[in-house]
C-alpha positions as CSV (number, residue, x, y, z in Angstrom):
1,M,0.0,0.0,0.0
2,T,1.1,3.5,-0.7
3,K,0.2,6.6,1.3
4,Y,-1.3,9.3,-1.0
5,C,-2.1,12.9,-0.2
6,V,-5.3,13.7,-2.1
7,F,-6.9,17.1,-2.5
8,R,-9.1,19.0,-4.8
9,L,-8.5,22.3,-6.6
10,H,-11.6,24.3,-7.8
11,G,-12.2,27.9,-8.5
12,P,-14.2,30.2,-10.8
13,L,-11.0,30.9,-12.8
14,A,-7.7,29.1,-13.0
15,A,-4.6,29.5,-15.2
16,Y,-1.7,27.0,-15.5
17,G,0.6,28.5,-18.1
18,E,2.5,26.6,-20.8
19,V,5.8,27.9,-22.1
20,A,4.9,31.4,-23.2
21,V,6.5,33.5,-26.0
22,G,5.0,36.7,-27.2
23,Q,1.6,38.2,-26.4
24,D,-0.5,35.0,-26.2
25,R,-0.4,33.2,-22.8
26,H,-2.2,29.9,-23.0
27,T,-3.1,27.5,-20.2
28,F,-2.6,23.8,-19.8
29,P,-5.9,21.9,-19.2
30,V,-4.9,20.7,-15.7
31,P,-2.6,22.1,-12.9
32,S,1.1,21.7,-13.6
33,K,3.4,20.0,-11.1
34,S,5.2,23.3,-10.4
35,A,1.9,25.1,-9.7
36,V,0.7,22.4,-7.3
37,L,4.0,22.1,-5.5
38,G,4.2,25.9,-5.3
39,L,0.7,26.0,-3.8
40,V,1.6,23.3,-1.2
41,A,5.0,25.0,-0.4
42,G,3.2,28.3,0.1
43,A,0.7,26.6,2.4
44,L,3.6,25.2,4.4
45,G,5.2,28.7,4.6
46,V,8.1,27.9,2.4
47,R,9.4,31.1,0.7
48,R,10.6,31.2,-3.0
49,S,14.1,31.9,-1.8
50,E,14.3,28.4,-0.1
51,E,15.3,26.7,-3.4
52,E,16.7,23.5,-1.7
53,V,13.3,22.8,-0.2
54,H,11.5,23.3,-3.5
55,R,13.8,21.0,-5.3
56,A,13.5,18.4,-2.5
57,L,9.7,18.5,-2.8
58,A,9.9,18.1,-6.6
59,E,12.3,15.2,-6.4
60,G,10.8,13.5,-3.3
61,Y,7.2,13.3,-4.4
62,G,5.3,11.8,-7.3
63,F,2.5,13.8,-8.8
64,A,-0.8,13.0,-10.5
65,V,-3.8,15.1,-11.4
66,C,-7.2,14.1,-12.6
67,A,-9.5,16.5,-14.5
68,D,-12.9,15.8,-12.9
69,S,-14.5,18.6,-14.8
70,P,-12.4,20.2,-17.6
71,G,-13.9,23.6,-17.4
72,T,-14.3,26.1,-20.2
73,V,-11.5,28.2,-21.7
74,V,-12.1,31.9,-21.6
75,Q,-9.7,34.6,-22.8
76,D,-8.9,38.0,-21.3
77,F,-7.4,40.8,-23.3
78,H,-4.7,42.8,-21.3
79,T,-3.1,46.1,-21.8
80,A,-0.3,47.5,-19.6
81,Q,1.8,50.6,-19.7
82,V,5.6,50.2,-19.3
83,P,8.6,52.4,-19.8
84,P,11.1,51.5,-22.6
85,A,13.8,48.9,-21.8
86,V,16.6,51.4,-22.4
87,L,15.1,53.7,-19.7
88,M,14.7,50.8,-17.3
89,K,18.4,50.0,-17.6
90,K,19.4,53.6,-16.9
91,Q,17.1,54.2,-13.9
92,N,18.3,52.1,-10.9
93,H,15.5,53.5,-8.8
94,I,12.8,51.6,-10.7
95,R,12.1,48.7,-8.4
96,T,8.3,48.6,-8.3
97,R,5.3,49.0,-10.5
98,K,4.7,52.4,-9.0
99,D,8.3,53.4,-10.0
100,E,7.6,52.2,-13.5
101,L,4.7,54.6,-13.9
102,S,6.5,57.5,-12.3
103,V,8.4,58.2,-15.6
104,P,7.1,61.0,-17.9
105,R,3.9,59.9,-19.5
106,E,5.1,60.4,-23.0
107,R,7.8,57.8,-22.4
108,L,5.3,55.1,-21.5
109,G,4.5,52.4,-24.1
110,T,1.7,49.9,-24.2
111,V,2.1,46.1,-24.1
112,L,-0.7,43.9,-25.3
113,S,-1.4,40.3,-24.3
114,R,-4.1,37.7,-24.4
115,R,-4.4,35.4,-21.4
116,D,-6.3,32.2,-21.2
117,Y,-8.2,31.0,-18.1
118,L,-10.1,27.9,-17.3
119,C,-13.6,28.6,-15.9
120,D,-15.0,26.1,-13.4
121,L,-12.2,23.6,-13.7
122,V,-12.3,20.8,-11.0
123,A,-9.1,18.9,-10.6
124,T,-8.1,16.3,-8.0
125,V,-4.4,16.0,-7.1
126,C,-2.4,13.1,-5.7
127,L,1.0,13.4,-4.2
128,W,3.0,10.4,-2.9
129,Q,6.4,10.0,-1.3
130,R,9.0,8.4,-3.6
131,K,12.1,8.9,-1.5
132,D,12.9,7.8,2.0
133,E,13.8,11.3,3.1
134,V,11.6,14.3,2.3
135,P,11.3,17.7,4.0
136,Y,7.6,17.2,4.8
137,T,5.2,14.3,5.2
138,S,1.8,13.8,3.7
139,E,0.2,14.5,7.0
140,E,2.0,17.9,7.1
141,F,0.7,18.6,3.7
142,V,-2.9,18.0,4.9
143,A,-2.4,20.2,7.9
144,A,-0.9,23.1,5.9
145,L,-3.6,23.0,3.2
146,S,-6.3,23.1,6.0
147,E,-4.6,26.2,7.5
148,P,-2.2,27.7,4.9
149,V,0.5,30.2,5.8
150,F,0.3,32.0,2.5
151,V,-2.9,32.4,0.6
152,P,-3.3,29.7,-2.1
153,Y,-4.3,30.5,-5.6
154,L,-4.9,28.7,-8.9
155,G,-2.0,29.6,-11.1
156,R,-2.4,33.4,-10.9
157,K,-3.1,35.6,-7.8
158,S,-6.3,36.8,-9.4
159,C,-7.6,33.2,-9.3
160,P,-8.6,32.3,-5.7
161,L,-9.9,28.9,-4.6
162,G,-13.7,28.5,-4.7
163,L,-13.9,25.7,-2.2
164,P,-11.6,24.2,0.5
165,T,-9.1,21.7,-0.8
166,E,-10.3,19.0,1.7
167,A,-6.8,17.5,1.7
168,Q,-6.7,13.9,3.2
169,V,-4.3,11.0,3.4
170,V,-5.5,7.8,1.6
171,D,-3.9,4.4,1.7
172,A,-4.2,2.7,-1.7
173,T,-2.3,0.5,-4.2
174,S,-2.6,3.0,-7.1
175,V,-3.5,6.6,-8.0
176,P,-7.0,5.6,-9.4
177,E,-7.8,3.7,-6.2
178,A,-6.7,6.6,-4.1
179,L,-8.9,9.0,-6.1
180,D,-11.9,6.6,-5.7
181,K,-11.3,6.3,-1.9
182,A,-11.1,10.1,-1.3
183,V,-14.2,11.7,0.0
184,F,-15.1,15.3,-0.8
185,K,-18.0,16.8,1.2
186,S,-17.9,19.9,-1.0
187,D,-19.5,18.1,-4.0
188,A,-22.9,19.5,-3.0
189,F,-21.6,23.1,-3.5
190,L,-20.4,22.6,-7.0
191,G,-23.8,23.5,-8.3
192,P,-24.2,23.0,-12.1
193,V,-20.6,21.9,-12.5
194,H,-20.7,18.3,-13.7
195,L,-18.1,15.7,-12.5
196,S,-17.4,13.2,-15.2
197,N,-17.3,9.5,-14.5
198,R,-14.6,9.0,-17.2
199,T,-11.7,11.4,-16.9
200,G,-8.2,12.1,-18.1
201,L,-5.3,11.3,-15.7
202,Y,-1.9,13.0,-16.0
203,F,0.9,11.5,-13.9
204,D,4.6,11.3,-13.2
205,D,6.4,8.5,-15.0
206,V,7.7,7.1,-11.7
207,S,6.9,4.2,-9.4
208,G,3.8,4.6,-7.2
209,A,1.3,5.7,-9.8
210,G,0.2,2.1,-10.4
211,V,-1.3,2.8,-13.8
212,S,-0.1,2.5,-17.4
213,A,0.1,5.4,-19.8
214,R,-1.6,5.6,-23.2
215,Q,0.9,8.2,-24.2
216,Y,3.7,10.3,-22.9
217,T,4.7,13.9,-23.3
218,I,7.4,16.2,-22.0
219,R,6.4,19.1,-19.8
220,R,8.7,21.8,-18.5
221,D,7.2,22.2,-15.1
222,S,9.7,20.6,-12.6
223,P,11.1,23.5,-10.4
224,L,14.8,24.2,-10.7
225,S,14.9,27.8,-9.3
226,R,11.9,29.6,-8.0
227,T,13.8,32.9,-7.7
228,R,15.0,32.8,-11.3
229,W,11.8,31.1,-12.5
230,Q,13.6,28.2,-14.1
231,F,12.0,24.8,-14.8
232,A,13.3,21.4,-16.0
233,D,11.6,18.9,-18.3
234,R,9.5,16.1,-16.8
235,K,8.2,13.0,-18.5
236,E,4.4,12.8,-18.0
237,G,2.1,9.9,-18.7
238,Y,-1.5,10.3,-19.7
239,T,-4.4,7.8,-19.7
240,V,-8.2,7.7,-19.2
241,I,-9.8,6.2,-16.1
242,D,-13.3,5.4,-15.0
243,R,-14.2,7.0,-11.7
244,N,-16.1,5.5,-8.8
245,R,-17.5,8.5,-6.9
246,S,-19.0,6.6,-4.0
247,G,-15.9,7.3,-1.9
248,A,-15.7,3.6,-0.9
C-alpha cells in the first residue's frame, strides 16, 4: 500500500501556463506539477528563496492530477503601460510597479497580451512519497492545506480557490484507487458543475502511480529555481480512467 495525499482544486477561474513566448499566454488543461508544489509550499510557509526545499519537494514526491470537470477556456485581453527597456536600464531606482509609472507619461509604451483562463475547472491532485527522506510528510501537507501560511491561488493571484481543498491521506495501491477512496464533502456546493465519470489522468512516470500510460509527453514544469523562474523537463504519462465517486 502507498500513502497518498489527495486534495481538490476548484475555483471560478484558474490558469496553468505553458511555455509562453509573445503576447499569447495559453493555459494547460490541468494544474502543472510546479503550480501544485508551489501552492503546497506556500501553504507550508516555504518562501521562494528556499530553493533547496522546493527541489526536494519536486524530487521527493510523485505527482498525478485528474480533470474531474475540464472547465471552459475563456480569454482575457490585457493592456499594460511600461517604460522602454533602455530607460529601465538607466534608472536604478525603478524597483516597483509604482516606480515604472513615475516616468514621464510620453515615455510610456503599451504592451498587449491575451491570457487564457479555465472557468470552473475541478481537478483532484495526488502526491506520494517516492524517496525515503523528504522535507515534509503527507500529514503535514494535509495540515498546511487546511490552515495555509500563504494564501493559495490557482496559477495566478487573481484566481482564488472557490472551495476548500479538503486534503486527506489515503492508503491505496494506485492513484486511481486513491482517487476513488477520497471523500469530498464539498461536492454539494459545485452547483451546475458536472463531475465526469470518465476522466483524463496525468501523472509522473515514476513508481507509485500504479497505472499504465496511453501516451507520454514532455512538460517543462519541474522546479529548478523559484527565484530565477527556471524549470526542468519532466516525462508525464496520460491515460483515461473510470471514476467511482462513492468514496468507498
